[in-house]
DRENTORKOL-3810 file (N, C-alpha, C; in nm, 4 decimals):
REM DRENTORKOL-3810
@n.u->-5.5041; n.v->22.0605; n.w->1.4386; ca.u->-5.4955; ca.v->22.1664; ca.w->1.5394; c.u->-5.3523; c.v->22.1866; c.w->1.5849
@n.u->-5.2735; n.v->22.0815; n.w->1.6040; ca.u->-5.1363; ca.v->22.0891; ca.w->1.6513; c.u->-5.0598; c.v->22.1584; c.w->1.5471
@n.u->-5.0725; n.v->22.1186; n.w->1.4123; ca.u->-4.9924; ca.v->22.1762; ca.w->1.3036; c.u->-5.0278; c.v->22.3313; c.w->1.2861
@n.u->-5.1432; n.v->22.3712; n.w->1.3174; ca.u->-5.1828; ca.v->22.5015; ca.w->1.2813; c.u->-5.1144; c.v->22.5864; c.w->1.3997
@n.u->-5.1099; n.v->22.5461; n.w->1.5188; ca.u->-5.0467; ca.v->22.5977; ca.w->1.6328; c.u->-4.9006; c.v->22.6405; c.w->1.6066
@n.u->-4.8340; n.v->22.5555; n.w->1.5206; ca.u->-4.6829; ca.v->22.5714; ca.w->1.5101; c.u->-4.6631; c.v->22.7000; c.w->1.4179
@n.u->-4.7691; n.v->22.7467; n.w->1.3442; ca.u->-4.7467; ca.v->22.8559; ca.w->1.2741; c.u->-4.7447; c.v->22.9975; c.w->1.3634
@n.u->-4.7925; n.v->22.9791; n.w->1.4824; ca.u->-4.8085; ca.v->23.0836; ca.w->1.5745; c.u->-4.7102; c.v->23.0774; c.w->1.6932
@n.u->-4.6500; n.v->22.9761; n.w->1.7220; ca.u->-4.5704; ca.v->22.9704; ca.w->1.8410; c.u->-4.4343; c.v->22.9147; c.w->1.8131
@n.u->-4.3221; n.v->22.9727; n.w->1.8461; ca.u->-4.1980; ca.v->22.9183; ca.w->1.8235; c.u->-4.1804; c.v->22.7866; c.w->1.8991
@n.u->-4.0899; n.v->22.7069; n.w->1.8352; ca.u->-4.0554; ca.v->22.5734; ca.w->1.8804; c.u->-4.1653; c.v->22.4955; c.w->1.9273
@n.u->-4.2792; n.v->22.4885; n.w->1.8597; ca.u->-4.3852; ca.v->22.4042; ca.w->1.8915; c.u->-4.3452; c.v->22.2675; c.w->1.8756
@n.u->-4.3817; n.v->22.1864; n.w->1.9747; ca.u->-4.3521; ca.v->22.0629; ca.w->1.9690; c.u->-4.4561; c.v->21.9696; c.w->2.0331
@n.u->-4.4607; n.v->21.8398; n.w->2.0042; ca.u->-4.5611; ca.v->21.7480; ca.w->2.0770; c.u->-4.4970; c.v->21.6291; c.w->2.0958
@n.u->-4.5471; n.v->21.5423; n.w->2.1849; ca.u->-4.4867; ca.v->21.4122; ca.w->2.2049; c.u->-4.5497; c.v->21.3268; c.w->2.1050
@n.u->-4.4550; n.v->21.2320; n.w->2.0678; ca.u->-4.4849; ca.v->21.1125; ca.w->1.9809; c.u->-4.6172; c.v->21.0475; c.w->2.0247
@n.u->-4.7205; n.v->21.0412; n.w->1.9339; ca.u->-4.8503; ca.v->20.9760; ca.w->1.9783; c.u->-4.8466; c.v->20.8395; c.w->1.9424
@n.u->-4.9092; n.v->20.7542; n.w->2.0156; ca.u->-4.9127; ca.v->20.6186; ca.w->1.9834; c.u->-5.0418; c.v->20.5636; c.w->2.0553
@n.u->-5.0892; n.v->20.4570; n.w->2.0022; ca.u->-5.2190; ca.v->20.3928; ca.w->2.0615; c.u->-5.1960; c.v->20.2502; c.w->2.0800
@n.u->-5.2377; n.v->20.1877; n.w->2.1848; ca.u->-5.2315; ca.v->20.0565; ca.w->2.2124; c.u->-5.3729; c.v->19.9935; c.w->2.2073
@n.u->-5.4825; n.v->20.0743; n.w->2.1776; ca.u->-5.6155; ca.v->20.0169; ca.w->2.1794; c.u->-5.6894; c.v->20.0667; c.w->2.0624
@n.u->-5.7916; n.v->20.0092; n.w->2.0262; ca.u->-5.8565; ca.v->20.0500; ca.w->1.8913; c.u->-5.9274; c.v->20.1733; c.w->1.9126
@n.u->-5.9728; n.v->20.2150; n.w->2.0386; ca.u->-6.0458; ca.v->20.3291; ca.w->2.0463; c.u->-5.9501; c.v->20.4534; c.w->2.0704
@n.u->-5.8285; n.v->20.4425; n.w->2.0525; ca.u->-5.7330; ca.v->20.5581; ca.w->2.0637; c.u->-5.7291; c.v->20.6150; c.w->2.1940
@n.u->-5.7667; n.v->20.5485; n.w->2.3055; ca.u->-5.7712; ca.v->20.6124; ca.w->2.4533; c.u->-5.6261; c.v->20.6076; c.w->2.5070
@n.u->-5.5460; n.v->20.5537; n.w->2.4376; ca.u->-5.4015; ca.v->20.5470; ca.w->2.5000; c.u->-5.3214; c.v->20.6617; c.w->2.4360
@n.u->-5.3638; n.v->20.7425; n.w->2.3532; ca.u->-5.2875; ca.v->20.8671; ca.w->2.3097; c.u->-5.2368; c.v->20.9464; c.w->2.4120
@n.u->-5.1271; n.v->20.9965; n.w->2.4090; ca.u->-5.0650; ca.v->21.0904; ca.w->2.5177; c.u->-5.0567; c.v->21.2193; c.w->2.4516
@n.u->-5.1205; n.v->21.3255; n.w->2.4917; ca.u->-5.1160; ca.v->21.4561; ca.w->2.4117; c.u->-5.0470; c.v->21.5608; c.w->2.4966
@n.u->-4.9152; n.v->21.5523; n.w->2.4895; ca.u->-4.8242; ca.v->21.6436; ca.w->2.5641; c.u->-4.7852; c.v->21.7246; c.w->2.4474
@n.u->-4.7626; n.v->21.8550; n.w->2.4765; ca.u->-4.7081; ca.v->21.9667; ca.w->2.3744; c.u->-4.6268; c.v->22.0621; c.w->2.4547
@n.u->-4.5659; n.v->22.1463; n.w->2.3791; ca.u->-4.4833; ca.v->22.2556; ca.w->2.4389; c.u->-4.4517; c.v->22.3591; c.w->2.3239
@n.u->-4.4347; n.v->22.4866; n.w->2.3732; ca.u->-4.4030; ca.v->22.5905; ca.w->2.2874; c.u->-4.3310; c.v->22.6961; c.w->2.3499
@n.u->-4.2642; n.v->22.7808; n.w->2.2954; ca.u->-4.1853; ca.v->22.8881; ca.w->2.3431; c.u->-4.2801; c.v->23.0325; c.w->2.3124
@n.u->-4.2788; n.v->23.1141; n.w->2.4112; ca.u->-4.3332; ca.v->23.2441; ca.w->2.3888; c.u->-4.2514; c.v->23.3466; c.w->2.4739
@n.u->-4.1850; n.v->23.4406; n.w->2.3941; ca.u->-4.0805; ca.v->23.5365; ca.w->2.4640; c.u->-3.9773; c.v->23.4450; c.w->2.5314
@n.u->-3.9608; n.v->23.4681; n.w->2.6636; ca.u->-3.8625; ca.v->23.4012; ca.w->2.7301; c.u->-3.9171; c.v->23.2935; c.w->2.8244
@n.u->-4.0136; n.v->23.2275; n.w->2.7771; ca.u->-4.0931; ca.v->23.1355; ca.w->2.8515; c.u->-4.1211; c.v->23.0137; c.w->2.7619
@n.u->-4.1090; n.v->22.8804; n.w->2.8375; ca.u->-4.1374; ca.v->22.7606; ca.w->2.7815; c.u->-4.2641; c.v->22.7241; c.w->2.8525
@n.u->-4.3770; n.v->22.6859; n.w->2.7667; ca.u->-4.5082; ca.v->22.6408; ca.w->2.8122; c.u->-4.5125; c.v->22.4952; c.w->2.7834
@n.u->-4.5412; n.v->22.4184; n.w->2.8685; ca.u->-4.5523; ca.v->22.2671; ca.w->2.8676; c.u->-4.6854; c.v->22.2151; c.w->2.9040
@n.u->-4.7498; n.v->22.1695; n.w->2.8178; ca.u->-4.8882; ca.v->22.1040; ca.w->2.8315; c.u->-4.8675; c.v->21.9524; c.w->2.8595
@n.u->-4.9221; n.v->21.9078; n.w->2.9773; ca.u->-4.8951; ca.v->21.7772; ca.w->3.0263; c.u->-5.0182; c.v->21.7053; c.w->3.0252
@n.u->-5.0073; n.v->21.5720; n.w->2.9930; ca.u->-5.1309; ca.v->21.4836; ca.w->2.9866; c.u->-5.1072; c.v->21.3890; c.w->3.1054
@n.u->-5.1602; n.v->21.4043; n.w->3.1951; ca.u->-5.1768; ca.v->21.3121; ca.w->3.3184; c.u->-5.3239; c.v->21.2502; c.w->3.3472
@n.u->-5.4012; n.v->21.2621; n.w->3.2359; ca.u->-5.5519; ca.v->21.2289; ca.w->3.2488; c.u->-5.5414; c.v->21.0587; c.w->3.2514
@n.u->-5.6291; n.v->21.0106; n.w->3.3262; ca.u->-5.6510; ca.v->20.8739; ca.w->3.3476; c.u->-5.6981; c.v->20.8034; c.w->3.2194
@n.u->-5.6646; n.v->20.6875; n.w->3.1963; ca.u->-5.7108; ca.v->20.6056; ca.w->3.0761; c.u->-5.7931; c.v->20.4957; c.w->3.1318
@n.u->-5.8479; n.v->20.4894; n.w->3.2599; ca.u->-5.9407; ca.v->20.3790; ca.w->3.3193; c.u->-6.0710; c.v->20.4442; c.w->3.3141
@n.u->-6.1584; n.v->20.3410; n.w->3.2721; ca.u->-6.3100; ca.v->20.3787; ca.w->3.2779; c.u->-6.3635; c.v->20.4259; c.w->3.4013
@n.u->-6.4476; n.v->20.5243; n.w->3.4018; ca.u->-6.5175; ca.v->20.5693; ca.w->3.5297; c.u->-6.6062; c.v->20.4563; c.w->3.5660
@n.u->-6.6365; n.v->20.4434; n.w->3.7000; ca.u->-6.7452; ca.v->20.3458; ca.w->3.7589; c.u->-6.8627; c.v->20.3910; c.w->3.7250
@n.u->-6.9618; n.v->20.3074; n.w->3.6823; ca.u->-7.1050; ca.v->20.3448; ca.w->3.6797; c.u->-7.1533; c.v->20.4078; c.w->3.7903
@n.u->-7.2357; n.v->20.5129; n.w->3.7852; ca.u->-7.3260; ca.v->20.5512; ca.w->3.6783; c.u->-7.2459; c.v->20.6519; c.w->3.5826
@n.u->-7.1141; n.v->20.6903; n.w->3.6253; ca.u->-7.0465; ca.v->20.7932; ca.w->3.5506; c.u->-6.9900; c.v->20.7406; c.w->3.4171
@n.u->-6.9714; n.v->20.8395; n.w->3.3342; ca.u->-6.9068; ca.v->20.8156; ca.w->3.1879; c.u->-6.7743; c.v->20.8611; c.w->3.1795
@n.u->-6.7038; n.v->20.8352; n.w->3.0899; ca.u->-6.5840; ca.v->20.8753; ca.w->3.0485; c.u->-6.4752; c.v->20.7984; c.w->3.1368
@n.u->-6.3686; n.v->20.8761; n.w->3.1741; ca.u->-6.2656; ca.v->20.8049; ca.w->3.2518; c.u->-6.2673; c.v->20.8537; c.w->3.3980
@n.u->-6.1765; n.v->20.7875; n.w->3.4823; ca.u->-6.1665; ca.v->20.8290; ca.w->3.6156; c.u->-6.1208; c.v->20.9752; c.w->3.6301
@n.u->-6.1606; n.v->21.0339; n.w->3.7392; ca.u->-6.1102; ca.v->21.1753; ca.w->3.7712; c.u->-5.9669; c.v->21.1982; c.w->3.8071
@n.u->-5.9187; n.v->21.1066; n.w->3.8936; ca.u->-5.7811; ca.v->21.1327; ca.w->3.9544; c.u->-5.6779; c.v->21.1291; c.w->3.8426
@n.u->-5.5644; n.v->21.2104; n.w->3.9007; ca.u->-5.4574; ca.v->21.2386; ca.w->3.7960; c.u->-5.3818; c.v->21.0903; c.w->3.7902
@n.u->-5.3149; n.v->21.0637; n.w->3.6758; ca.u->-5.2453; ca.v->20.9390; ca.w->3.6626; c.u->-5.1226; c.v->20.9595; c.w->3.5909
@n.u->-4.9955; n.v->20.9367; n.w->3.6693; ca.u->-4.8633; ca.v->20.9731; ca.w->3.6213; c.u->-4.8293; c.v->20.8699; c.w->3.5124
@n.u->-4.8020; n.v->20.9052; n.w->3.3850; ca.u->-4.7604; ca.v->20.8052; ca.w->3.2893; c.u->-4.6192; c.v->20.8179; c.w->3.2660
@n.u->-4.5554; n.v->20.7070; n.w->3.2557; ca.u->-4.3972; ca.v->20.7134; ca.w->3.2410; c.u->-4.3849; c.v->20.7671; c.w->3.1080
@n.u->-4.4647; n.v->20.7414; n.w->3.0083; ca.u->-4.4343; ca.v->20.8005; ca.w->2.8732; c.u->-4.4342; c.v->20.9599; c.w->2.8767
@n.u->-4.5249; n.v->21.0098; n.w->2.9518; ca.u->-4.5181; ca.v->21.1642; ca.w->2.9626; c.u->-4.4145; c.v->21.2191; c.w->3.0362
@n.u->-4.3822; n.v->21.1337; n.w->3.1548; ca.u->-4.2570; ca.v->21.1909; ca.w->3.2297; c.u->-4.1265; c.v->21.1889; c.w->3.1528
@n.u->-4.1028; n.v->21.0789; n.w->3.0660; ca.u->-3.9773; ca.v->21.0897; ca.w->2.9844; c.u->-3.9933; c.v->21.2041; c.w->2.8798
@n.u->-4.0996; n.v->21.2329; n.w->2.8200; ca.u->-4.1102; ca.v->21.3383; ca.w->2.7234; c.u->-4.0859; c.v->21.4759; c.w->2.8008
@n.u->-4.1497; n.v->21.4939; n.w->2.9228; ca.u->-4.1406; ca.v->21.6139; ca.w->2.9891; c.u->-3.9908; c.v->21.6373; c.w->3.0350
@n.u->-3.9221; n.v->21.5311; n.w->3.0660; ca.u->-3.7709; ca.v->21.5426; ca.w->3.0968; c.u->-3.6925; c.v->21.5936; c.w->2.9887
@n.u->-3.7160; n.v->21.5713; n.w->2.8637; ca.u->-3.6485; ca.v->21.6138; ca.w->2.7459; c.u->-3.6877; c.v->21.7624; c.w->2.7186
@n.u->-3.8078; n.v->21.8084; n.w->2.7437; ca.u->-3.8544; ca.v->21.9371; ca.w->2.7364; c.u->-3.7925; c.v->22.0246; c.w->2.8306
@n.u->-3.7834; n.v->21.9726; n.w->2.9520; ca.u->-3.7353; ca.v->22.0638; ca.w->3.0577; c.u->-3.5780; c.v->22.0795; c.w->3.0420
@n.u->-3.5035; n.v->21.9766; n.w->2.9834; ca.u->-3.3760; ca.v->22.0073; ca.w->2.9465; c.u->-3.3632; c.v->22.1063; c.w->2.8412
@n.u->-3.4459; n.v->22.1168; n.w->2.7445; ca.u->-3.4344; ca.v->22.2197; ca.w->2.6483; c.u->-3.4637; c.v->22.3432; c.w->2.6924
@n.u->-3.5617; n.v->22.3658; n.w->2.7853; ca.u->-3.5774; ca.v->22.4823; ca.w->2.8461; c.u->-3.4668; c.v->22.5408; c.w->2.9330
@n.u->-3.4126; n.v->22.4327; n.w->3.0051; ca.u->-3.2966; ca.v->22.4726; ca.w->3.0998; c.u->-3.1833; c.v->22.5198; c.w->3.0263
@n.u->-3.1478; n.v->22.4639; n.w->2.9072; ca.u->-3.0334; ca.v->22.4993; ca.w->2.8186; c.u->-3.0597; c.v->22.6371; c.w->2.7653
@n.u->-3.1765; n.v->22.6708; n.w->2.7327; ca.u->-3.2035; ca.v->22.7940; ca.w->2.6727; c.u->-3.2381; c.v->22.8964; c.w->2.7798
@n.u->-3.2426; n.v->22.8738; n.w->2.9121; ca.u->-3.2604; ca.v->22.9507; ca.w->3.0106; c.u->-3.4033; c.v->23.0175; c.w->3.0147
@n.u->-3.4957; n.v->22.9381; n.w->2.9763; ca.u->-3.6352; ca.v->22.9790; ca.w->2.9708; c.u->-3.6943; c.v->22.9408; c.w->3.1027
@n.u->-3.7871; n.v->23.0221; n.w->3.1330; ca.u->-3.8788; ca.v->23.0181; ca.w->3.2450; c.u->-3.9807; c.v->22.9172; c.w->3.2149
@n.u->-4.0222; n.v->22.8261; n.w->3.3083; ca.u->-4.1200; ca.v->22.7245; ca.w->3.2768; c.u->-4.2612; c.v->22.7373; c.w->3.3295
@n.u->-4.3564; n.v->22.7243; n.w->3.2463; ca.u->-4.4977; ca.v->22.7185; ca.w->3.2887; c.u->-4.5510; c.v->22.5830; c.w->3.2518
@n.u->-4.6070; n.v->22.5098; n.w->3.3531; ca.u->-4.6619; ca.v->22.3830; ca.w->3.3110; c.u->-4.8040; c.v->22.3843; c.w->3.3189
@n.u->-4.8940; n.v->22.3465; n.w->3.2167; ca.u->-5.0320; ca.v->22.3669; ca.w->3.2067; c.u->-5.1020; c.v->22.2178; c.w->3.2123
@n.u->-5.1735; n.v->22.1823; n.w->3.3062; ca.u->-5.2182; ca.v->22.0541; ca.w->3.3280; c.u->-5.3709; c.v->22.0402; c.w->3.3655
@n.u->-5.4311; n.v->21.9393; n.w->3.3450; ca.u->-5.5828; ca.v->21.9427; ca.w->3.3737; c.u->-5.5867; c.v->21.9302; c.w->3.5339
@n.u->-5.4949; n.v->21.8619; n.w->3.5962; ca.u->-5.5181; ca.v->21.8326; ca.w->3.7384; c.u->-5.4107; c.v->21.9308; c.w->3.8301
@n.u->-5.4591; n.v->21.9795; n.w->3.9219; ca.u->-5.3646; ca.v->22.0542; ca.w->4.0294; c.u->-5.2664; c.v->21.9596; c.w->4.0773
@n.u->-5.1464; n.v->21.9992; n.w->4.1098; ca.u->-5.0591; ca.v->21.9207; ca.w->4.1902; c.u->-5.1146; c.v->21.8793; c.w->4.3308
@n.u->-5.1627; n.v->21.9872; n.w->4.4132; ca.u->-5.2163; ca.v->21.9509; ca.w->4.5446; c.u->-5.3458; c.v->22.0503; c.w->4.5490
@n.u->-5.4226; n.v->22.0243; n.w->4.6479; ca.u->-5.5324; ca.v->22.1134; ca.w->4.6883; c.u->-5.5493; c.v->22.1224; c.w->4.8379
@n.u->-5.5879; n.v->22.2361; n.w->4.8760; ca.u->-5.6143; ca.v->22.2598; ca.w->5.0201; c.u->-5.7606; c.v->22.2141; c.w->5.0669
@n.u->-5.8427; n.v->22.1784; n.w->4.9615; ca.u->-5.9807; ca.v->22.1470; ca.w->4.9925; c.u->-5.9741; c.v->21.9948; c.w->5.0212
@n.u->-6.0123; n.v->21.9483; n.w->5.1201; ca.u->-6.0174; ca.v->21.8052; ca.w->5.1599; c.u->-6.1078; c.v->21.7203; c.w->5.0778
@n.u->-6.2146; n.v->21.7639; n.w->5.0253; ca.u->-6.3089; ca.v->21.7019; ca.w->4.9427; c.u->-6.2699; c.v->21.6959; c.w->4.7948
@n.u->-6.1455; n.v->21.7474; n.w->4.7558; ca.u->-6.1035; ca.v->21.7357; ca.w->4.6258; c.u->-5.9540; c.v->21.6693; c.w->4.6124
@n.u->-5.9106; n.v->21.6293; n.w->4.7256; ca.u->-5.7803; ca.v->21.5737; ca.w->4.7209; c.u->-5.7692; c.v->21.4393; c.w->4.6430
@n.u->-5.8752; n.v->21.3638; n.w->4.6271; ca.u->-5.8608; ca.v->21.2379; ca.w->4.5571; c.u->-5.8373; c.v->21.2591; c.w->4.4050
@n.u->-5.8654; n.v->21.3866; n.w->4.3502; ca.u->-5.8344; ca.v->21.4119; ca.w->4.2110; c.u->-5.6848; c.v->21.4602; c.w->4.1806
@n.u->-5.6224; n.v->21.4961; n.w->4.2824; ca.u->-5.4891; ca.v->21.5469; ca.w->4.2600; c.u->-5.3869; c.v->21.4387; c.w->4.2645
@n.u->-5.2532; n.v->21.4804; n.w->4.2507; ca.u->-5.1502; ca.v->21.3839; ca.w->4.2693; c.u->-5.1223; c.v->21.3423; c.w->4.4095
@n.u->-5.0871; n.v->21.2107; n.w->4.4195; ca.u->-5.0292; ca.v->21.1649; ca.w->4.5525; c.u->-4.9018; c.v->21.2289; c.w->4.5841
@n.u->-4.8539; n.v->21.2283; n.w->4.7127; ca.u->-4.7122; ca.v->21.2882; ca.w->4.7440; c.u->-4.6093; c.v->21.2174; c.w->4.6575
@n.u->-4.6291; n.v->21.0924; n.w->4.6459; ca.u->-4.5277; ca.v->21.0010; ca.w->4.5644; c.u->-4.5272; c.v->21.0488; c.w->4.4332
@n.u->-4.6433; n.v->21.0829; n.w->4.3592; ca.u->-4.6414; ca.v->21.1348; ca.w->4.2363; c.u->-4.5893; c.v->21.2612; c.w->4.2108
@n.u->-4.6119; n.v->21.3462; n.w->4.3013; ca.u->-4.5428; ca.v->21.4857; ca.w->4.3145; c.u->-4.3955; c.v->21.4698; c.w->4.2953
@n.u->-4.3427; n.v->21.3787; n.w->4.3836; ca.u->-4.1905; ca.v->21.3510; ca.w->4.3762; c.u->-4.1439; c.v->21.2976; c.w->4.2390
@n.u->-4.2252; n.v->21.2190; n.w->4.1871; ca.u->-4.1900; ca.v->21.1598; ca.w->4.0544; c.u->-4.1817; c.v->21.2810; c.w->3.9591
@n.u->-4.2705; n.v->21.3732; n.w->3.9545; ca.u->-4.2694; ca.v->21.4876; ca.w->3.8759; c.u->-4.1687; c.v->21.5656; c.w->3.8933
@n.u->-4.1382; n.v->21.5990; n.w->4.0280; ca.u->-4.0162; ca.v->21.6814; ca.w->4.0678; c.u->-3.8794; c.v->21.6239; c.w->4.0077
@n.u->-3.8616; n.v->21.4823; n.w->4.0162; ca.u->-3.7452; ca.v->21.4203; ca.w->3.9637; c.u->-3.7283; c.v->21.4430; c.w->3.8098
@n.u->-3.8303; n.v->21.4795; n.w->3.7513; ca.u->-3.8068; ca.v->21.5153; ca.w->3.6043; c.u->-3.7603; c.v->21.6584; c.w->3.5808
@n.u->-3.7502; n.v->21.7268; n.w->3.6911; ca.u->-3.6965; ca.v->21.8710; ca.w->3.6853; c.u->-3.8056; c.v->21.9685; c.w->3.6860
@n.u->-3.9300; n.v->21.9436; n.w->3.6790; ca.u->-4.0238; ca.v->22.0398; ca.w->3.6806; c.u->-4.0404; c.v->22.1250; c.w->3.7894
@n.u->-4.0124; n.v->22.0640; n.w->3.9065; ca.u->-4.0226; ca.v->22.1364; ca.w->4.0471; c.u->-3.8938; c.v->22.1761; c.w->4.0920
@n.u->-3.7781; n.v->22.1231; n.w->4.0465; ca.u->-3.6546; ca.v->22.1423; ca.w->4.1054; c.u->-3.5673; c.v->22.2369; c.w->4.0052
@n.u->-3.6249; n.v->22.2721; n.w->3.8881; ca.u->-3.5460; ca.v->22.3496; ca.w->3.7967; c.u->-3.5157; c.v->22.4951; c.w->3.8405
@n.u->-3.4207; n.v->22.5444; n.w->3.7820; ca.u->-3.4031; ca.v->22.6911; ca.w->3.8071; c.u->-3.4049; c.v->22.7702; c.w->3.6728
@n.u->-3.4948; n.v->22.8669; n.w->3.6526; ca.u->-3.5973; ca.v->22.8997; ca.w->3.7570; c.u->-3.6936; c.v->22.8029; c.w->3.7800
@n.u->-3.7634; n.v->22.8154; n.w->3.9041; ca.u->-3.8745; ca.v->22.7232; ca.w->3.9323; c.u->-3.9848; c.v->22.7285; c.w->3.8394
@n.u->-4.0421; n.v->22.6188; n.w->3.8099; ca.u->-4.1431; ca.v->22.5941; ca.w->3.7194; c.u->-4.2830; c.v->22.6454; c.w->3.7944
@n.u->-4.3726; n.v->22.7034; n.w->3.7138; ca.u->-4.4997; ca.v->22.7460; ca.w->3.7671; c.u->-4.6068; c.v->22.6374; c.w->3.7137
@n.u->-4.6875; n.v->22.5749; n.w->3.7994; ca.u->-4.7851; ca.v->22.4801; ca.w->3.7569; c.u->-4.9173; c.v->22.5363; c.w->3.7609
@n.u->-4.9963; n.v->22.5247; n.w->3.6445; ca.u->-5.1322; ca.v->22.5915; ca.w->3.6401; c.u->-5.2159; c.v->22.4685; c.w->3.6006
@n.u->-5.3228; n.v->22.4280; n.w->3.7011; ca.u->-5.3920; ca.v->22.3120; ca.w->3.6887; c.u->-5.5334; c.v->22.3526; c.w->3.7093
@n.u->-5.6319; n.v->22.2616; n.w->3.6675; ca.u->-5.7613; ca.v->22.3012; ca.w->3.6776; c.u->-5.8330; c.v->22.1797; c.w->3.7469
@n.u->-5.9363; n.v->22.1261; n.w->3.6852; ca.u->-6.0082; ca.v->22.0062; ca.w->3.7434; c.u->-6.0950; c.v->22.0255; c.w->3.8568
@n.u->-6.0496; n.v->22.0997; n.w->3.9513; ca.u->-6.1248; ca.v->22.1221; ca.w->4.0841; c.u->-6.2649; c.v->22.1883; c.w->4.0596
@n.u->-6.3651; n.v->22.1360; n.w->4.0802; ca.u->-6.5021; ca.v->22.1934; ca.w->4.0404; c.u->-6.5712; c.v->22.2411; c.w->4.1597
@n.u->-6.5195; n.v->22.2187; n.w->4.2813; ca.u->-6.5735; ca.v->22.2626; ca.w->4.4096; c.u->-6.5588; c.v->22.3919; c.w->4.4559
@n.u->-6.5080; n.v->22.4867; n.w->4.3969; ca.u->-6.4805; ca.v->22.6203; ca.w->4.4353; c.u->-6.6084; c.v->22.7120; c.w->4.4326
END
C-alpha cells in the first residue's frame, strides 16, 4: 500500500518500521506526502496497550510515542525548509469540548510535547485533522 501511494504523491515517505513483539503491534505507521504547496503528515499515536475486558483490541486514548515524535520533527523541518503548509492527520483529536470524550484525546502535557516538535508552533500554523470521537 505504501509503495503504491508513492507513485501518486510527491515526496512520499514513511517512518522506519520496527517491531519489538511477535504480533507486530509495536509498528509505528507514520507517513507523509506533498500535494501542491502542502505537506500532509499522518501520525500514529494509537495505544499499544490491550483494552480491558470485555473490550477487544487496544485502549482508546491517544498515546504519545517518542519514536513518532522524533520522526515528526524531521518531517516538520523538511516542510518548513520548503515553506509548505502543514496538515496533520491523526486518529485522535488534540482536544474536544465534549466532556464525555476527553479521555480519548491528548492530555495538556502531551499537547505541549507535540507542540515542541514544531507541529503547533510552526509558521505557517499546522492544521490538525483528527477523528475517533464517536459521540457526535
